[in-house]
N, C-alpha and C positions, 0 to 999 in steps of 0.2 A: 297139484300138491295140496294136501289137506291143510286148511288154515287153522292149525292148532299148534300150541307150543307148551312145554312144561317149565321152561326157565326163561326169565326175562333179563335183558341187559339194558340198563339205561345209562347212556354216556355220550361222549363226543363222537364225531364222524369218523375218527380214526379206528373205531372198532368194527366198521363195516367189513374189514378184511378178515375178521374172524369167521364169517359165515361161509359155509359151502352150499352151493345150489340155492342161493338166496332168491326170494320172491318178495317184492314190495307190494303191500296191500294197504288199502284204506279202511280204517275202522271208524264207524260212526258211534258216538256215545251220547247218553242223555245230557252230558255236560259240555257238549261242543266237540270241536276237533282236537285230537292230540297234537303234540308238537310237530309231527310230520308223519309220513307213511311209515309203517312198521315193516321191517324186513324179517322174513321167516326163513330159517335155514337150519343146518345141522352143524354141530361141533362135537367131536368125539362121540358120535352116535346119539347125542341128545338133541331134541327139538328145541330150538332157541328162537326167541323173538327179540329183535334189537330195535330200540327206540332212541333216536337222538334227542336228548333232553332239551336242547336249545334250538332244535330244528336242524335240518341237513346243512344249512349254510350259516348256522349259528346266528340266526336272525332274531331270536327271542331272548330278551334280557331276563334275569331271574324272576323279577316281580311280575312278568307278563306270561310266564309259563302256565299252561292249563294243567296243573298237577292232577286234578280229579279226573280229567279226561285221559291222561296218560296211564294212571293206575287202573282205571276202569277198563280201558282198552286192553291192557295186558291180561287182566283177570278174565275178560270175556273170551280170550283166546285159549284159556286153560292154564295160564301161568300160575304157579304156586310159589316159586322161588325167584327172587330178584337180586341180581348183583348190580350195584350202582356206584361206580367209581366217581370221585369228585376231586377237584382242586381245592385245597384249603390253605389258610395262612396259619403259621405257628404262633402260639401265645406263650410258649415256655422255652427257655434256652436249651433244654435237653432234647427238644423236638426240632430237628435240623432240616433245612432245605434239602430235598431229595429223599428224605425218609418216607416211609409208608406208615399209616396208622389205621387200624380197624376200629371204627367208632362203636361205642356201646351206649352212649347217652347223648342227648341234645338239650340245649337251652333255646327256647323260642324267644327271639327279640324282634320278630316281624310284626307287621300290622295287617297282614292279609286276612281276608274274610272268607274266601272259598276254601276252607281248610278241613271240611268234614263232609261225609256222605249222609250224615244223619241230622237233618234239619226238621225232623218230625214227619208225620204225626206220631210215630212211635219214638219215644225218647230212648236214646241209646248212649250209654257211657262206656267207652272202650278203654281198658287200662293201657297206658303207655309207660308203665313203670320200667319195663325193659323193652324199648321199642325196636331194637335190632335183634335179629335171630341168633341165639347163642350157638346153635349147631353150625350155621354158615360161618359165623365169626371164628369158631374154633378151626374149621377147615381152612379158612382164609389165612389165619395167622400161621398155622402149621405149614401151609403151602409156601408162603412167602419166606419163612425161615428155612425151608428145605432148599430154596433157591439162593440162600446166602445173602438176602437183601435185608437192609435195616428196617425193622418193623416194630411198632408200639402196639402192644396187646391191650386194646381198650383206650378210651379217652372221651372227653366231653367236648362236643362241638357247639359253639354258640352260633346260632343262625340269625343273620341280620337281613334286613329288608332288601338292601341293594336298590339301585345298581351302584350307588356310591360305596367306596371303601370306608372303613372306620376312621373317626378322628383319633388323634393321639390319646385324648382323654378317655374315649370309649375303649380303645385297645388296652390302655393301662388298667382300666377297671376290670376288663375281662381277664387279664393276666393275674391281677390281685385276687380275683375270685377263685383262681385255681383252675379255670377252664383251659383246655388244651389247644383247640383249633377254632378257627372262624371261617364261615362259609355262608353262601346265600341260597342254597337249594335243598339241603337235607330235610328241612321242614318247609312245607307239610308233607313232602314225599314219603318219608319214613312213617309218619303217623297215618297217612292215607292207606299205605300198604297194610299197616296193622288193622285198620278198620275193615279191610277186605280179607283179613285172616291169612295174609301172605307172609312168607319168610322174606326178610329184607336184610341185606348186608351191604354196608358201605366200606369201600377201600379208599382212603384218602391219600392223595399225593401232596406232600408239603411243598408248596411252590414259593413261599415268601415268609417274612417275619412280621407281617401286618405293619402297623404304624407306631406301636407303643414302646414299652420298656424293652422288649426283646430286640427291637430294631435299633434302638438308640446306640450310636457309636459303632454299629456294625455294618449296617447297610442303609440305603435310601428307603424311604417309605414305599410300601407296595404300589406297584403299577400294573396295569393290564398287560403291558408288553412283557414284564418279568414273569407274570403268572403263566401266560401262554408259552413262553420259552421253557420254563421249568416243567410244565405239564407235558409238553411235547417231547422233552428229553426223556421222560419216564414212560412214554406211551408203549414202547416196545416191551418193557418189563411188565406193564399192566396186561398187555395182550397175552404174554406168556403165563402170567399168574392166572388169568381167567381160563385159559385153555386147560390148565392143570387142575383148577377147582371144579370145573363142570362135571367130569366123570365121577367125582366124589360126592356130588350132591345126592341126597337120598332120593330113592325112586318113588313112584306114585303110591306104593303100598305101605310106605313108612310114615309114621306119625311124627308130629312136632307140636310143641306147646303153642307155636304161632297159629296153627290151624284152629285152635280153640279160643281165640281172642274174643269171639262174640258170644261164647257160652255165658249165659246169665247177664249179658250186658244190657238187654232191653227191658223197659218197664212197661208192663201191661201186655 
């Protein structure tokens, strides 16, 4: 089997079932090892690479994931479009547990350092004004709506360092700022994909109400057990959504603004 793919999926181990005739391969990168072996296969006639973000046995906490290696590995296989589902907490009362949200902005509240491919000697400033692919986002929202599932078209995710969850004070601040969801992995993943001029789409599953204003009087503060339970309950829907999105993703001859992210970005 040719070790190439056009579409990448970054997610939990439950997505292995998506692939037909899967082959696990090891990819070496200049940034070390990716989270795990990458599975190559086909879905709806499209060549797909699947990478478990936290490792096959969920052994990597968010702050220990080698995001640069993950994105570089997918790019080296020929991937141009990435679908990256995540679990998120809600920060607003109208975004309910079980809903889906297609993210279009992020706020970085992490302290990570390995968050760019461009450490010199050529200085490169890549715009992340719109870090998520507008084409993939439109396809995702339309697909989810067609399935009759609750979906929010756009939203800002505040990305925290992890592995701890937010304090009530932090969560209250995020809510009052008007941000929509909270998560531990969308940054630097989305930004690194942009630095590689790749299309990146996040589909968020609302698993909890975090620990602040939204949770008060309604539910207990977020727990790992609750997150896993809620995400697992939505896994079948996510698999169906991705299966229906993949045939709609533009082919290799079609252009996208994401592919031009590096145009004029380097100095010298």
